[in-house]
C-alpha positions as a Python dict, from the first residue, in 0.01 Angstrom:
ca = {
    (1, 'M'): (0, 0, 0),
    (2, 'I'): (206, 247, 18),
    (3, 'V'): (604, 121, 100),
    (4, 'G'): (892, 305, 171),
    (5, 'S'): (1028, 348, 544),
    (6, 'S'): (1070, 725, 525),
    (7, 'P'): (954, 1021, 306),
    (8, 'R'): (1170, 1097, -22),
    (9, 'R'): (1223, 1464, -82),
    (10, 'V'): (1007, 1569, -357),
    (11, 'A'): (1204, 1766, -665),
    (12, 'I'): (1050, 2028, -893),
    (13, 'I'): (1298, 1965, -1215),
    (14, 'G'): (1097, 2270, -1374),
    (15, 'G'): (826, 2340, -1587),
    (16, 'M'): (707, 2410, -1904),
    (17, 'R'): (373, 2540, -2091),
    (18, 'I'): (230, 2745, -2358),
    (19, 'P'): (173, 3056, -2357),
    (20, 'F'): (-211, 3217, -2241),
    (21, 'A'): (-447, 3307, -2494),
    (22, 'R'): (-714, 3503, -2490),
    (23, 'S'): (-1053, 3285, -2528),
    (24, 'M'): (-1190, 3273, -2876),
    (25, 'G'): (-875, 3399, -3019),
    (26, 'A'): (-498, 3252, -3069),
    (27, 'Y'): (-633, 2892, -3001),
    (28, 'A'): (-962, 2960, -3136),
    (29, 'Q'): (-922, 2636, -3325),
    (30, 'A'): (-681, 2412, -3054),
    (31, 'S'): (-876, 2176, -2844),
    (32, 'N'): (-789, 2067, -2496),
    (33, 'Q'): (-595, 1761, -2633),
    (34, 'D'): (-404, 1944, -2843),
    (35, 'M'): (-286, 2237, -2597),
    (36, 'L'): (-243, 1964, -2330),
    (37, 'T'): (-9, 1764, -2579),
    (38, 'A'): (236, 2048, -2653),
    (39, 'A'): (250, 2150, -2281),
    (40, 'L'): (378, 1777, -2234),
    (41, 'R'): (630, 1747, -2528),
    (42, 'G'): (766, 2074, -2405),
    (43, 'V'): (886, 1971, -2095),
    (44, 'V'): (1009, 1633, -2268),
    (45, 'D'): (1201, 1808, -2525),
    (46, 'R'): (1334, 2039, -2255),
    (47, 'Y'): (1471, 1779, -2049),
    (48, 'Q'): (1565, 1476, -2285),
    (49, 'L'): (1274, 1308, -2179),
    (50, 'K'): (1223, 1118, -2532),
    (51, 'G'): (1125, 773, -2553),
    (52, 'E'): (1124, 793, -2166),
    (53, 'T'): (869, 589, -1926),
    (54, 'L'): (810, 817, -1617),
    (55, 'G'): (623, 686, -1300),
    (56, 'D'): (304, 845, -1411),
    (57, 'V'): (143, 1153, -1610),
    (58, 'G'): (-163, 1354, -1360),
    (59, 'A'): (-375, 1627, -1538),
    (60, 'G'): (-698, 1781, -1533),
    (61, 'A'): (-919, 1964, -1765),
    (62, 'V'): (-1240, 2172, -1637),
    (63, 'L'): (-1477, 2184, -1931),
    (64, 'K'): (-1413, 1890, -2104),
    (65, 'H'): (-1545, 1754, -2409),
    (66, 'S'): (-1655, 1382, -2314),
    (67, 'R'): (-1434, 1225, -2576),
    (68, 'D'): (-1144, 1370, -2368),
    (69, 'F'): (-1251, 1074, -2125),
    (70, 'N'): (-876, 941, -2127),
    (71, 'L'): (-762, 1287, -2219),
    (72, 'T'): (-465, 1278, -1999),
    (73, 'R'): (-321, 925, -2131),
    (74, 'E'): (-410, 1061, -2498),
    (75, 'A'): (-162, 1328, -2423),
    (76, 'V'): (48, 1131, -2313),
    (77, 'L'): (112, 915, -2592),
    (78, 'G'): (148, 1214, -2829),
    (79, 'S'): (381, 1364, -2561),
    (80, 'G'): (657, 1186, -2740),
    (81, 'L'): (719, 965, -2403),
    (82, 'A'): (739, 637, -2414),
    (83, 'P'): (378, 440, -2427),
    (84, 'E'): (473, 273, -2130),
    (85, 'T'): (373, 632, -1924),
    (86, 'P'): (59, 568, -1737),
    (87, 'A'): (-162, 833, -1705),
    (88, 'F'): (-465, 971, -1489),
    (89, 'D'): (-689, 1262, -1536),
    (90, 'L'): (-826, 1458, -1218),
    (91, 'Q'): (-1040, 1759, -1156),
    (92, 'R'): (-1057, 2036, -848),
    (93, 'A'): (-1146, 2310, -1049),
    (94, 'C'): (-890, 2602, -1076),
    (95, 'G'): (-696, 2414, -831),
    (96, 'T'): (-648, 2069, -1051),
    (97, 'S'): (-292, 2119, -1159),
    (98, 'L'): (-177, 2193, -772),
    (99, 'E'): (-365, 1930, -651),
    (100, 'T'): (-187, 1682, -885),
    (101, 'A'): (166, 1840, -831),
    (102, 'I'): (74, 1734, -452),
    (103, 'I'): (-111, 1372, -534),
    (104, 'L'): (192, 1291, -760),
    (105, 'G'): (467, 1439, -471),
    (106, 'L'): (283, 1205, -223),
    (107, 'K'): (352, 937, -432),
    (108, 'I'): (687, 1013, -509),
    (109, 'A'): (819, 1128, -103),
    (110, 'A'): (609, 698, -81),
    (111, 'G'): (862, 562, -271),
    (112, 'Q'): (610, 484, -543),
    (113, 'I'): (763, 641, -840),
    (114, 'D'): (1027, 816, -905),
    (115, 'S'): (896, 1043, -1191),
    (116, 'A'): (606, 1217, -1289),
    (117, 'I'): (418, 1526, -1443),
    (118, 'A'): (155, 1705, -1305),
    (119, 'A'): (-70, 1995, -1586),
    (120, 'G'): (-332, 2135, -1638),
    (121, 'V'): (-506, 2243, -1909),
    (122, 'D'): (-863, 2422, -2028),
    (123, 'T'): (-1046, 2621, -2301),
    (124, 'A'): (-1337, 2858, -2275),
    (125, 'S'): (-1330, 2844, -2665),
    (126, 'D'): (-1411, 2483, -2777),
    (127, 'V'): (-1635, 2446, -2447),
    (128, 'P'): (-1852, 2098, -2494),
    (129, 'I'): (-2231, 2220, -2630),
    (130, 'V'): (-2461, 1944, -2528),
    (131, 'Y'): (-2863, 1894, -2580),
    (132, 'P'): (-3118, 1949, -2261),
    (133, 'D'): (-3117, 1626, -2042),
    (134, 'S'): (-3502, 1579, -2171),
    (135, 'Y'): (-3387, 1484, -2548),
    (136, 'R'): (-3084, 1263, -2378),
    (137, 'K'): (-3377, 1054, -2210),
    (138, 'L'): (-3566, 1075, -2523),
    (139, 'L'): (-3292, 864, -2735),
    (140, 'L'): (-3218, 634, -2435),
    (141, 'A'): (-3534, 569, -2408),
    (142, 'S'): (-3581, 423, -2857),
    (143, 'A'): (-3224, 263, -2777),
    (144, 'R'): (-3379, 97, -2479),
    (145, 'G'): (-3666, -32, -2699),
    (146, 'R'): (-3719, -382, -2757),
    (147, 'S'): (-3946, -407, -3059),
    (148, 'L'): (-3995, -118, -3400),
    (149, 'G'): (-4259, 30, -3167),
    (150, 'E'): (-4069, 98, -2902),
    (151, 'R'): (-3802, 186, -3025),
    (152, 'I'): (-4059, 498, -3236),
    (153, 'G'): (-4244, 543, -2998),
    (154, 'P'): (-4007, 773, -2759),
    (155, 'W'): (-4015, 1016, -3093),
    (156, 'F'): (-4355, 1103, -3098),
    (157, 'G'): (-4295, 1291, -2746),
    (158, 'V'): (-4006, 1515, -2984),
    (159, 'R'): (-4057, 1891, -2896),
    (160, 'P'): (-3867, 2217, -3001),
    (161, 'K'): (-3737, 2261, -2671),
    (162, 'H'): (-3532, 1947, -2681),
    (163, 'F'): (-3316, 2071, -2929),
    (164, 'K'): (-3201, 2372, -2763),
    (165, 'P'): (-2848, 2379, -2720),
    (166, 'Q'): (-2669, 2358, -2357),
    (167, 'L'): (-2335, 2578, -2261),
    (168, 'P'): (-2119, 2450, -1957),
    (169, 'G'): (-2283, 2577, -1609),
    (170, 'V'): (-2119, 2930, -1505),
    (171, 'S'): (-2291, 2923, -1203),
    (172, 'E'): (-2268, 2734, -879),
    (173, 'P'): (-2562, 2511, -884),
    (174, 'R'): (-2656, 2562, -481),
    (175, 'T'): (-2640, 2953, -549),
    (176, 'G'): (-2724, 3005, -904),
    (177, 'L'): (-2448, 3318, -870),
    (178, 'S'): (-2146, 3306, -1050),
    (179, 'M'): (-1822, 3332, -958),
    (180, 'G'): (-1782, 3684, -1059),
    (181, 'Q'): (-2095, 3795, -836),
    (182, 'S'): (-2000, 3564, -556),
    (183, 'C'): (-1689, 3819, -560),
    (184, 'E'): (-1858, 4066, -544),
    (185, 'Q'): (-2023, 3999, -227),
    (186, 'M'): (-1719, 3928, -59),
    (187, 'A'): (-1589, 4258, -184),
    (188, 'K'): (-1866, 4397, -27),
    (189, 'T'): (-1854, 4185, 347),
    (190, 'W'): (-1513, 4266, 368),
    (191, 'Q'): (-1525, 4651, 256),
    (192, 'I'): (-1312, 4633, -68),
    (193, 'S'): (-1257, 4930, -267),
    (194, 'R'): (-1254, 4923, -685),
    (195, 'E'): (-885, 5180, -614),
    (196, 'E'): (-699, 4907, -411),
    (197, 'Q'): (-839, 4605, -673),
    (198, 'D'): (-700, 4816, -964),
    (199, 'Q'): (-359, 4919, -847),
    (200, 'L'): (-338, 4552, -771),
    (201, 'A'): (-470, 4491, -1089),
    (202, 'L'): (-204, 4737, -1221),
    (203, 'H'): (82, 4581, -1085),
    (204, 'S'): (13, 4254, -1203),
    (205, 'H'): (-9, 4350, -1563),
    (206, 'L'): (377, 4568, -1524),
    (207, 'K'): (542, 4314, -1332),
    (208, 'A'): (392, 4050, -1608),
    (209, 'A'): (541, 4301, -1925),
    (210, 'A'): (895, 4356, -1706),
    (211, 'A'): (901, 3946, -1645),
    (212, 'Y'): (886, 3910, -2060),
    (213, 'D'): (1136, 4225, -2092),
    (214, 'E'): (1431, 4041, -1866),
    (215, 'G'): (1378, 3774, -1992),
    (216, 'F'): (1211, 3528, -1735),
    (217, 'Y'): (963, 3345, -1884),
    (218, 'D'): (1198, 3265, -2234),
    (219, 'D'): (1270, 2911, -2110),
    (220, 'L'): (930, 2854, -1922),
    (221, 'I'): (708, 2897, -2243),
    (222, 'V'): (677, 2718, -2551),
    (223, 'E'): (588, 2841, -2887),
    (224, 'F'): (164, 2740, -3009),
    (225, 'A'): (-6, 2817, -3299),
    (226, 'G'): (161, 3088, -3368),
    (227, 'L'): (177, 3280, -2990),
    (228, 'K'): (487, 3314, -2824),
    (229, 'R'): (391, 3482, -2527),
    (230, 'D'): (112, 3568, -2264),
    (231, 'N'): (-114, 3771, -2536),
    (232, 'N'): (-351, 3957, -2227),
    (233, 'V'): (-49, 4137, -2051),
    (234, 'R'): (-125, 4525, -2110),
    (235, 'R'): (126, 4717, -2124),
    (236, 'D'): (-5, 5056, -2214),
    (237, 'T'): (-269, 5012, -1901),
    (238, 'S'): (-270, 5256, -1621),
    (239, 'I'): (-541, 5383, -1320),
    (240, 'E'): (-692, 5606, -1487),
    (241, 'K'): (-767, 5348, -1782),
    (242, 'L'): (-858, 5044, -1548),
    (243, 'A'): (-1100, 5314, -1369),
    (244, 'K'): (-1340, 5366, -1727),
    (245, 'L'): (-1464, 5088, -1717),
    (246, 'K'): (-1739, 4954, -1591),
    (247, 'P'): (-1830, 4660, -1344),
    (248, 'S'): (-1878, 4304, -1478),
    (249, 'F'): (-2130, 4158, -1233),
    (250, 'D'): (-2322, 4406, -1022),
    (251, 'A'): (-2434, 4787, -1180),
    (252, 'T'): (-2300, 4880, -827),
    (253, 'G'): (-1998, 4643, -791),
    (254, 'T'): (-1623, 4703, -815),
    (255, 'L'): (-1542, 4380, -1002),
    (256, 'T'): (-1463, 4502, -1346),
    (257, 'A'): (-1275, 4357, -1674),
    (258, 'G'): (-967, 4539, -1589),
    (259, 'N'): (-939, 4380, -1234),
    (260, 'S'): (-1086, 4007, -1279),
    (261, 'T'): (-892, 3739, -1468),
    (262, 'P'): (-1017, 3686, -1842),
    (263, 'M'): (-1181, 3422, -2024),
    (264, 'T'): (-789, 3166, -2143),
    (265, 'D'): (-704, 2942, -2311),
    (266, 'G'): (-378, 2752, -2251),
    (267, 'A'): (-156, 2451, -2076),
    (268, 'S'): (149, 2417, -1802),
    (269, 'A'): (337, 2094, -1700),
    (270, 'V'): (573, 2110, -1445),
    (271, 'L'): (798, 1775, -1366),
    (272, 'L'): (840, 1616, -1065),
    (273, 'A'): (1155, 1355, -924),
    (274, 'S'): (1289, 1172, -642),
    (275, 'E'): (1624, 1350, -601),
    (276, 'D'): (1824, 1064, -691),
    (277, 'W'): (1632, 1020, -1032),
    (278, 'A'): (1743, 1378, -1101),
    (279, 'R'): (2093, 1349, -1038),
    (280, 'S'): (2058, 991, -1287),
    (281, 'R'): (2036, 1204, -1509),
    (282, 'G'): (2215, 1535, -1501),
    (283, 'L'): (1887, 1735, -1415),
    (284, 'P'): (1896, 2018, -1169),
    (285, 'V'): (1656, 2074, -940),
    (286, 'L'): (1524, 2417, -841),
    (287, 'A'): (1302, 2334, -546),
    (288, 'Y'): (1135, 2097, -337),
    (289, 'L'): (746, 2059, -266),
    (290, 'T'): (740, 2047, 95),
    (291, 'Y'): (372, 2040, 204),
    (292, 'G'): (46, 2119, 43),
    (293, 'K'): (-322, 2154, 170),
    (294, 'V'): (-687, 2160, 122),
    (295, 'A'): (-978, 2336, 247),
    (296, 'A'): (-1373, 2416, 145),
    (297, 'V'): (-1601, 2602, 295),
    (298, 'D'): (-1985, 2649, 331),
    (299, 'F'): (-2043, 2880, 74),
    (300, 'V'): (-2418, 2878, 59),
    (301, 'N'): (-2475, 2959, 417),
    (302, 'K'): (-2168, 3066, 633),
    (303, 'E'): (-1902, 3196, 428),
    (304, 'G'): (-1781, 3379, 62),
    (305, 'L'): (-1731, 3092, -212),
    (306, 'L'): (-1357, 3213, -314),
    (307, 'M'): (-1248, 3222, 105),
    (308, 'A'): (-1152, 2836, 126),
    (309, 'P'): (-753, 2946, 80),
    (310, 'A'): (-815, 3159, 421),
    (311, 'Y'): (-839, 2850, 580),
    (312, 'A'): (-598, 2646, 393),
    (313, 'V'): (-300, 2801, 490),
    (314, 'P'): (-294, 2871, 839),
    (315, 'R'): (-379, 2465, 865),
    (316, 'M'): (-83, 2408, 632),
    (317, 'L'): (154, 2684, 852),
    (318, 'S'): (60, 2459, 1139),
    (319, 'D'): (186, 2144, 954),
    (320, 'A'): (502, 2329, 853),
    (321, 'G'): (533, 2528, 1194),
    (322, 'L'): (614, 2825, 1003),
    (323, 'R'): (412, 3160, 1062),
    (324, 'L'): (267, 3342, 723),
    (325, 'Q'): (544, 3611, 706),
    (326, 'D'): (809, 3302, 694),
    (327, 'F'): (858, 3310, 304),
    (328, 'D'): (1029, 3518, 45),
    (329, 'V'): (790, 3467, -252),
    (330, 'Y'): (399, 3483, -239),
    (331, 'E'): (218, 3356, -488),
    (332, 'I'): (-204, 3432, -418),
    (333, 'H'): (-385, 3330, -741),
    (334, 'E'): (-568, 3671, -856),
    (335, 'A'): (-866, 3488, -987),
    (336, 'F'): (-1028, 3814, -910),
    (337, 'E'): (-826, 4085, -759),
    (338, 'A'): (-1091, 4071, -496),
    (339, 'Q'): (-1046, 3757, -350),
    (340, 'V'): (-668, 3843, -238),
    (341, 'L'): (-753, 4142, -71),
    (342, 'C'): (-1033, 3969, 106),
    (343, 'T'): (-782, 3657, 206),
    (344, 'L'): (-548, 3921, 287),
    (345, 'K'): (-743, 4144, 483),
    (346, 'A'): (-862, 3814, 680),
    (347, 'W'): (-537, 3727, 751),
    (348, 'E'): (-485, 4013, 919),
    (349, 'S'): (-848, 4046, 1112),
    (350, 'P'): (-822, 3967, 1452),
    (351, 'Q'): (-1191, 3875, 1488),
    (352, 'F'): (-1173, 3644, 1179),
    (353, 'C'): (-900, 3466, 1325),
    (354, 'R'): (-1014, 3434, 1669),
    (355, 'E'): (-1372, 3313, 1536),
    (356, 'R'): (-1341, 3101, 1244),
    (357, 'L'): (-972, 3022, 1221),
    (358, 'G'): (-953, 2983, 1647),
    (359, 'L'): (-652, 3126, 1677),
    (360, 'S'): (-550, 3375, 2008),
    (361, 'E'): (-377, 3621, 1731),
    (362, 'P'): (-392, 3737, 1375),
    (363, 'L'): (-164, 3574, 1097),
    (364, 'G'): (-84, 3913, 1006),
    (365, 'P'): (44, 4085, 678),
    (366, 'I'): (285, 3987, 431),
    (367, 'D'): (477, 4179, 274),
    (368, 'R'): (280, 4284, -90),
    (369, 'S'): (653, 4350, -238),
    (370, 'K'): (691, 3993, -248),
    (371, 'M'): (356, 3913, -376),
    (372, 'N'): (316, 3794, -741),
    (373, 'L'): (613, 3868, -846),
    (374, 'K'): (621, 3783, -1234),
    (375, 'G'): (267, 3922, -1259),
    (376, 'G'): (-17, 3766, -1141),
    (377, 'S'): (-329, 3612, -1301),
    (378, 'V'): (-528, 3875, -1422),
    (379, 'A'): (-211, 3961, -1670),
    (380, 'I'): (-84, 3668, -1762),
    (381, 'G'): (-476, 3483, -1751),
    (382, 'H'): (-654, 3203, -1585),
    (383, 'P'): (-707, 2839, -1795),
    (384, 'F'): (-838, 2711, -1512),
    (385, 'A'): (-694, 2382, -1448),
    (386, 'A'): (-364, 2513, -1584),
    (387, 'T'): (-305, 2791, -1368),
    (388, 'G'): (-122, 2524, -1064),
    (389, 'A'): (152, 2435, -1272),
    (390, 'R'): (191, 2773, -1424),
    (391, 'I'): (268, 2903, -1051),
    (392, 'V'): (465, 2579, -892),
    (393, 'A'): (674, 2649, -1182),
    (394, 'T'): (748, 2994, -1169),
    (395, 'L'): (759, 2939, -810),
    (396, 'A'): (1034, 2708, -814),
    (397, 'K'): (1261, 2892, -1087),
    (398, 'L'): (1234, 3212, -833),
    (399, 'L'): (1377, 3041, -554),
    (400, 'A'): (1650, 2816, -778),
    (401, 'Q'): (1712, 3204, -880),
    (402, 'R'): (1767, 3347, -599),
    (403, 'G'): (1989, 3041, -444),
    (404, 'K'): (1776, 2966, -133),
    (405, 'G'): (1421, 3064, 27),
    (406, 'R'): (1084, 2921, 106),
    (407, 'G'): (722, 3005, -148),
    (408, 'L'): (359, 2991, -43),
    (409, 'I'): (80, 2881, -321),
    (410, 'S'): (-262, 2989, -298),
    (411, 'I'): (-521, 2888, -557),
    (412, 'C'): (-909, 2969, -453),
    (413, 'T'): (-1159, 2736, -664),
    (414, 'A'): (-1463, 2688, -745),
    (415, 'G'): (-1741, 2524, -509),
    (416, 'G'): (-1603, 2704, -209),
    (417, 'M'): (-1265, 2498, -188),
    (418, 'G'): (-866, 2603, -195),
    (419, 'V'): (-533, 2459, -268),
    (420, 'T'): (-247, 2541, -101),
    (421, 'A'): (143, 2484, -116),
    (422, 'I'): (470, 2553, 9),
    (423, 'L'): (820, 2515, -207),
    (424, 'E'): (1151, 2572, -45),
    (425, 'R'): (1537, 2533, -188),
}
C-alpha cells in the first residue's frame, strides 16, 4: 500500500562512479560485484553514510553471471552501509540505472522511504560464458534419474556439439541484427551523414577532455584498480582521424568505432533522498528528479530499434507542460552518434511528429550548444547499466553549478525501449 497524502520532492544529493574503462583492459579481472561495490562505497565515503541504514538500494547489470542472482544486495553488504539496508536488482538494458532512479524516486515521493541509492554496473570483460542448452538439458535429465541406469543413460547421447561454449547474445532475438546494424538502418532511413556523426563524436571527446582539465569530474569519480580517469577519452582525435576509420557494421555504412560507443566496463551510483532526510544530515541538494517516462516501439515491423526516446520525450513534455526548448541542459545518451542525430531529426520533422506522435506541430530543434556539455558516451564510454546513474550525477552537478535550471535526459535501450527524465533546480 502506498501512503502519503501528497508527493514529496525527490532530492538528488550527488553521485560517484569508478572510471569507465575500455573492455579487456584495466578491469579485465574485475567482476560486476567488485565494480558495483566500489561505486557504492564511493557514495558511502563521500556522504559519510558508513553504518547508515538506507531505505533501499537498486541496481542492475545487463551482462550478468548466474552467480550474481543477488548482485546488488551482495554489493551493499560490502559497501559500508548497514547490513540492514535492503537492495534489489533491476534490468532495463542501457536504461537500467535511470529506470532504477525513477522507481526509487517514486518510493521517496510516496513516503515509503526517505533515502536510496540508484546504481548500475556492467562488464564486457568478465562476461558469462555458458554451455549449450542441449548440454544443460542433458545434465538435468541425468540429475532427475531415480536409478543408476536413469542417471547414466542420458550421457550416451553426448556429442562434441554439447561442449561448445556460448557467449552472451549480441543481437536482437526478433531480428537477428546487432544494435549497430539496426542503427545503421536508422541512419539510412533518416539520411544521417558520416560527417555529421564524426563531428558530434569529436565534440564529445573535446568536451570530456575539457571537463577533466577544469576538474569537473574530480568529485564524481573514485579511483579503482589503479585507474583515476575514463580511459577512452581522446585528446588527440580530429575529424581527419575519424574520417579514416572503416565502417563497423556495414561495408557501405557510416557507423564506425569512432562515432559509436566502445565496449566498456564500469559502475556508477547516485544518492536520492527526501529534503528532510538531506537537511537532517547537512547534505546539500544538487537538483530534483521531477519527471520520468519510458516508451517502446515495434522495431520488428514499424520503427527503428533505438527510436523509442523520440516517443518518450514528447509524452513526458506533455506531462510536465513543457516544450522541448524549455531546458538549459540536454543529456542525450550517445549509444551511436547516428542515434542522437536520428532522434533530433525526428523531433524537427513535421511528418514524424504528425503521423507518429499525433502532434499538430513538430517539437522543433534544440540548442546543441547545451547538449552533453561534459562529454557523452562516445567519449566517456558506456557500461550498459551504469550510464543512467552517470548522467543523473553529471546533470545534477551541472544544474547545481548554474544555481538554477532544468535538464532533460534521454537514453535509448536494446529491445526498442527508451528511458527519459527531467531534473530541475
